Structure formats: structure tokens, C-alpha cells
N, C-alpha and C positions, 0 to 999 in steps of 0.2 A: 747762692751758696746755701747748702743744706742747714736747716735749723738744728743746732746741736741738741736742743731739748727733745727733738723728735725721737732720738734713740735712747733717751734716759728712761729708766724705770720710774714709775710714779713714786716709789719709795725715795728715790733720789730728790724728788721735788717736794717731798713732805716737810712741813714745818709745824711744830706743835701749835695747836689752837686754830689752824686754818680750817675753814668750813666752806662747803658749797651751798649749804642751806641751813637755816635755823628752824627748829621745830618747837612748838609750844609744849609746856609741860603736860604730861599725860594726866587726864582726869579719871583714869581707870584705877580703882582701889588696888593698892599694892598687896601682893601675897608673897609669902616666902618662896624663894626659887625652888626649893625641894618639893613644893606642892604643884609646881607647873612643869618642871623639867626632871626627867629621870635622873637618879643619882649617878648612873654611869656616864651620862652626858655632862653632868656638873663637874666631873673630874677632869674633863678636857679643858685645857687652857684656851681662852679665846684668842683668835688670830689678830695680831696687830694689823690695822689697816692704815694706809697712808692718809695723812691729813693735808688735803689740798683744796684749792678753790675751784669753783666751776670752770673758769677760763683755763686753769691748769689742766683739768681733765679733758675738756673739749679740744684744746690745742694738742694735747698729747696724742689722742686717738686720731684726730684729723691728720696730723703730721705723720703718724705711723702709716696711715692709709696711703700717703703719697709715695711710700717706699715700695708699695706693691705693684705688680703687674696684674692686670685683669682684662677680661675680654671687653669691658667697657672703655678701656683706655689704650689698649695695644692689640696689634695683630697677634693671634695666638695659634700658630700652626703646629700644635702639639699632636703629632700623629697618633692615631689609634684611640685616644681618649680625649679628643679635642673639645675645648670649651666652645660650644656654638653660642653666638650672640642670643641673649634672652630678651625678647621683646618686652618693653616696659608696659605695654598694654596688658600683657598677661599678668604682670605683677599687680597692676591695679585691680584686675578682675579677681585674682586670687585673694585680694585683701578686702573684698566687699564684706560688709557687716554680716550678711546672711550666710557667709561662709566661715569667717574667722570667729564668729561669736557662738558657733555650735559647740556642743560638748559631746565627746564620744560616749558618755554614759547616758545620754538622753535616750528615751524610748525610740526605737526605729520609726514608729508612727510619726514622731516629731522631726524626723530627718529625711522625709521623703524626697525633698528636692536634691539633697546631697547624694542620697542613694541612687536616684535617677541619673545623676551626672556620672557617678562611678559605674553604674550599670552600662551607660553609654560608652564609657572608656573601655570596659571589658569587651563590649561588642565590636568597637572599632579595632582594638588590638587583635581580636579573633579574625576579623576580616583581613587586616594587613598581613598577618602571619600565615593565614590559611590553616590555623589550628583552632578548633572550636571552643576549648575550655581554657579559661583564664583565671589566674589569681593575682590580685593587686597587692598582696601583702609584702613581698620582699622589699627591703629598704635600700637596695643597691644592686648593681649588676652582679657582683660576686655573690651576694646573698641569693639572688635569683638562680644562679648556677647551682649553688648548694641546695636550695629548695627543690629544684628540678631533679637533682641527683637523689635526694631523699625520696622523692616521689617515685622515681624509677626503682629504687631499692625496695620500697614497699610493694610495688607492683610485682617484682620478681619473687619476693618472699611469699606473697599471696599465692603465687603460682608454684610454690615449692621448688623454685629454681635457685641454685646456689651459684650465682654469677658474681665474680669477684673483681673483674678487671675493667678499667676505664682506659680507652686509647685516645691519644691526641697527637697531632703533628708537632714537630719541633719548632714550628713558628707560632705556636699557640700563645695566647695571653697567659701570663703566669698564674692568673686566678684559676685557670682550668685544672691543672694538677693539684693546686691547693684545695680547691673545692672538693675534688674527687677524694683526696686523702682524708679530708675532714669528714666526709660522708662515709668513710670506712672502706674505700676501694683501693685496690692496688693500681698504681699508675704505670702505664706503658707508653713511652714516647716513640713516635714513628719518624722516619727520615723523610725529607722532602726530595722531590725529583730535581733534576737540573733546571727545570723551568720554574722552580719555586712552588710547585703544587704537590698534592698528596701523591706519594709513590704507591701505586696500586699493588705492586708486587709485595712491597713491605707490609702494606695493610693486610694482604691476603695471608701472609705468614703468621700474623698475630691474631687473626680471627679464629675463635673456637667456642666451645660451649661454656667457657668461663667469661666470655665477653658480655658485659652488661651494657655499656654505653660507648659510643664513639663521639667525641666532642670535636666539633670543627667550626671554624669561623668562615663565613662565606658572604662576601669576598674575604679572602684571608688577610693576614697581617701584612703581607707584602703588597696589598692593594690589588690582588689578582682574583678573578672569579674562578672558582674551582669548576672547570669545564666538565669534569667527569662526575659531578656531584650525584646525579641520579644513579649512575652505576655504583658509586661508592655506597650510597644508601641501600641499594639492593643487596650488595655484598654483606653489609652489616645485618640487614633484616634476614637474609638467608642463614646467617649464623645465630639468629634468635635474639640479636641485640637491638638496642634503640639508638637513634641518631639524635644528638643534641646539637643545636645550632646556637653558637655564641652570637648574640644579636648586636654586638658592638658596632658592626659595620652596616647596619640596615639602611643608613642614610645614603648608601650607594645604589640600592635596588628598589626603593619604595615605588610602587606603582608599576614595576616591570616584572617582578617575580616574587614568589612567596616561599618561605622555608617549607611550609606544609606541602607545597606543590612539587618541590624538588627532593622530597624524601625525609625532611625533618620530622621528628616525633615530639620534640620539646624545644623550647627556646626561651631566652629572656630578652627583654628590651632594656636598653640604657636610656631612660627618659631624659637624662641630662644631655645626651649627645644627639639622639635621634629627634627628640621633641622639645628641646630647648629649656629643660629645667635647669636652673643655675647649678653650677658644679664647682667644686674646688675645696681644698683644705679638709678633705675627708667627708664632705657632705654639704648640703643635704642630698639625698638621692632617692631613687625609686627604681626597682628592677622587676617589674611584673613579668610573670611567666605565662606562656601559652603551651598547651599540650593537646595531643590527640584525644578523641572522645573516650577511648578505652583506658586512659590514664586519669580521667576527670574525677573518679571516685577517691583518688588518693591525694588530691590537692589539699593544701592547708586551708583551714576555714577561719572565718566564714567567707563564703562567696555570695554575691548578690544575685538574687533571682527575681524575675518579674512574674507576679501571679495575677491573673485576671479575676477581678471581683465580680464585675458585671459588664455589660456592653459599653458602658460609658467611662469606667474608671479602672486604672491599673494600680497595683500596689507593689512596692519593692520590699523584699524581705531578705533576711540573712539566713543562710543555710550552711551547715557543716557537712561536707561530703561524707558518704557512708563509711568509707575506709580511710578517712583523712589522716595524714601524718601529724596533724595537730597544728596549733598556732605557732607561727615562726616570728611573729611580730605583734605588738600591741594593736588593738583596735582594727582599723580597716586598711592599714598601710600608711605611707607617708602622704597624707591627703594634700598638703600644700603643693607638693611637686606634681602629684597626679592631676590636680586642677589646672596647673599651668600646661601640662601636656594635653589635657582635654581641650583647653582653649586653643592651643596651637593646631590640633587636628581639626577642630570645627572651623577655625579661621581659614585654613588652607583647602580643606576638602580633598577629594580624590585627585583632581587635576593639579592642585597645588603641591601635593605630596610628590607627585610624579616630577614636577618641575624642580623640587628640592634635589632629587637624585640627579637629574640632568645637569643642574648647575654645579653640584658637588663634583661630579665626574669631569665636567668641562674645566672647572677651575684647577683641579689636580693635574689634568693632562696638559693644560696650558703652562702651568708652572714647571712641570717635569720637562717639557720640550724646550722652553727657553733657557733652562739651566743645564741641559744635558751635556754641554761641552765642558762645564766646570764641575758638575756633580753627576757623574754617570750612574745610571740605574741598572744593576746587573740582571734583573728579571723583568721580562715583558716589554713589548714595544709600546703598548698602551696600558694604562692603569685604570682602576675604578676611582674611588674617592680619595686615595692616598697613594704615595709611592715611597719606596725606601731606596735612597741613593747611598753611595759608598764613597768615603773620603780616603780609601786605602791607597790609591795611587798618589794622592797629594801627600799622604803621610810618608810614603816611601821615597818620594822625590825631594821634599823640602821640610818634612817633619811637622806639617800642619795636620792636626787631628780633628775628628768630628767634634770633640769637646771644645777645642779652640774656636771653631766656627760658632758653635752654640753660645759660648760665653761672650764672644765679641758681638754677637747680634744684640745683646742687652744694651750695649753702648749706643745703638742706633734706635732704640725704642721698639725692638721686636722681641717678643718672647721666643725663646729657643725652641726648635723642634725637638722631638724625642730623639735621643742618641743612644747608640749601642743596643738597640732592640729593633727587630728580633736578632738574636745572636747568630742566625744563619747568614747574615750579611756583615762582613768585616767593616769596621768603622762606619756603622749604620747611621744614617740621618733620615728619620721618618718624618715626612711632611704631609700635613692634611690641612688644606686651606678652608674647607667647608664651602657651602654654597652662599654664605652671607657676605663674602669679601668681594670688593670691586676689582676690576682690572688694574686700576691705578695702584691699589694696595699691593697686588701681586707683582706689578712691575717694580715698585719701590723695593719690595723684599728681594726680588731677583737681582736688582742693581746693587743692593747692599751686599749680597753674597759675592758678587763679582768683585766688589771693592775689597772685601775682607780677604779673599784668597790671594790678592796681590800684595798684602801687607807683610812685613817682616815676621818670620816665625817667632823670633824672640819677643816681639811686641805682642803677638797673639797669645803666647803662652801665659802672659800675665793678665789677660783680659778676664772680666770686664774692668774698665778703668774709671767708669763714672758712678759706680754703685758704692754704697757704704761698706759692703763686704764683697771681696773679690772672688777668691777661690777657697772656700772652706773645704776641709778634708771631709768629704761626704761619707766615706766609709766609717771613719771614727765617729762622726756625728750620729750615724744610724746605729752603730753598735754600742756606743757609750754616751748616750744623751745626758746632758747636764741641764736639768730643769731648774729655773730660778724664778721665784715669785716675790721674793723679798730679800732684803739685806740680812746677812748672817752676822 
């Protein structure tokens, strides 16, 4: 039975006089507060804090943690932004004293080991992407998109070209148009073909001298490789535009092809997904970008360069590109996540990365095929790393929706897949198992789906039944959040 105290606020447990620790009286001579604290700050009333014992605090947060689903406790087939299992070895390496005890304000001469590691990360990302210039600064995939678009904007302005449009397919991640709009571009959405791929004719009608960037995810959000990508890139280049590759799905093509080789001019990496940086609850994150050499001068700075001092020693220095768009994040990027990604890449090597994609694609296709009779997939005989099934037939026949299936999975200890995205598939259920899951886990997940679709619709409409909160109104929660930190 769930501990009732697990969902209580600490203020509800508070009792006057309770303490978690006792401190000796201060031996520092007292001074009037107005000599230590600005008058404006003194006018602010101090916040009342809960008075609780140490066991109260520990049990509160440990019990709260048991209400969560995470990749360490559950299968997490959240399509398109999947939480890949994060090896604990990398956690230990990222926590070594020589890494966590550094300070970003230290002189670069005192940070040579860290800078060498980050330089190595730049070089590996350049090789993986086929794009030679890399910035590690962006703190998330979406910020990477935004940064690359600002880089493209600076490039066109420098060339005196007034290009105002960014194109993207209707299956794109929502961050694509959001990043484009934030960067000051007009957003143009393209239609998909019946196959779920980019419609070349529709693309052709929108390409003109106002086109700045075409943003495309490849493999796309339906889990399909854009077979015409080189032709698409050539069409965009012929119009004078740049091709941006959303790197969210790189874990399907590592070691087999590179965005720079099939026409991409810019891209970002999702370190949390492709290279196992932990992810969730809005962070932490890292979204490095890679670009072609003619865009390198516009990247945010600093970037790390290797300078040869003599025949025996190399030094790593920080440089700001000559036409840089400026700094878009503090210091050198989100170092903690970049170190984890570096460790992952060094652990696996080239052959290991290739195996990552092979297993990711194998797992997705295995799950797709064994579920095809209950969850049909409208697009593609085979998929890459993920697939998008449709529950529309089930909904029309007995009223069971994609949301019903997703919510009921929680009762069986499985995190729900992504539902209702992309919008081009009705009653969409997007599943991405990643390469880290075993056949036994996939079989158990598939068997659970089969069991769920046989249950009474009325029962499913009220699922989940085992969680403390069943079906909150997510629209109201998003539009009218009620944030509470203490009793009023």
C-alpha cells in the first residue's frame, strides 16, 4: 500500500521546533544587517521553511521518487525523444575529482586536460556528422537548432542576401518551426507524400530566392529514411538555401551514413538520445552543432583549437570565430553531459557505434512486426529506429483510443509511448525501443499490448488504475498551472 506521507508536502509534515541538525552558535562578530545586506533586500520578508527532522526529509523524497517512472526502473519506449539507458560507468567517470573540481574561470592553461577532452568530442562529432566545424555550446537539441539557424542567418546577412523563409515537412518535430520563428524566419510547412516522405513537387513549389533553410529529420519522424535526400539537398542548394538536418534520429544511421555526405549543411546532436546523456524533466541537456567549413566563421564562441607549440607538445586554446554570432551559453557548454557523451563514444568506437544503429533498427522492426496485427503501421514495410502505429481502426470499432492504451500500460510497469504525434497519423502511437532493450523486454511489452486491446473499453477509459493520479486534464494543467510550494 502506498505510503500516504509520500504525497504530502513537507509543510504538511512541519512541526514547530523540529530540526534535522543543530549548529553551534556563530563565533563571527555580529554586524547590523543593513551593513551586510542591501536595504532593498531587507524589505523582502523571509520565506517560512518547513520544520522537519532528517528522517522526515529523507523519507519524503525517497517516497516521492518511487512515484516516478524512469529508464532505470521501466521500459521507456517514448518515440522520437527516447530516454536511452545511461551507463553508470559514465556517471562515475563524469564525477571524477579532476573533472568536477575544475572551475570555468580558471586559466585555460590549467584546463588542458578538460580542453583536450572537449576538443576530442568536437573531432568525433565532426567525423560522425561529416561536417568539419563543431560548436559544443548549445545546451539542448532545440537550442542547437536555434543556434544553427542564427548561424545561417548571419551567413546570409554577410552575403547581403535577404532570405526570410524556413521550410519543414509536416511530420517535423515541433521545435523546428519554433526555432525558426524565434530566429526571425517565416515558417512554411510542406505536405508529406502518401509514403510518409517529403513530397518533392510540394518542395519545388516553395523553393525560391527567399528560402534560407530547409529543415529535415532523416530518418524522419515516421521512422523512415528519406530515400530522395540527396536530390532534395540538391534542389535546396540550387535555390541558394541551406539544408539543416535535425539530428534527433542519428541513432538509426551511426556508422552507415553521415548528414554531410547526403547533403546536410548543418545539424545538431541530441546527446541525451544518441550518446546516452541522462534526460528528462527539462534537462540536463547538450545539443552540439556541426556545420560545413564555409559556416565555421559564424559559429558561437569560444571553440577549442589545437595549437602545436613544438614537436613534443600540443596546447589547446579557446578561440572566437571571426564573424561569430556570439556566445549562446555560459562557458564551454554543458560539460557534465558532454563528458558522458565523450565516454560513450570512446567506449564504443567506430564499430560499436555501428552496432548501436544495427540493434536500434532491429529492435524497432522486431516490435513492429510482432504487433502489426493489433497495431498496424500506415507507412513503410520496414522502419528504421522507430515506427508510428495507428489505433484509428480500434477506435472506430470499439472506442479504444491511443491514449487509452498509453495510460493502461502504466498499470503494467511500462512507460507509455508517444501518442498523437506526428499529427499526420490518426491516433498515432510512436514506439522506439532503442538498442539497449532485450528481446524478453520487447516480448513482454508486446504481450501487454495484446492483453490491453482485449479489455473492456469502459475499463480502459479510466486507466491507469494503479497510480496515485489517474487522468489529469492535461490541457488545463498546461494552460493554467497551479504551482504550490507552501500552505497559504
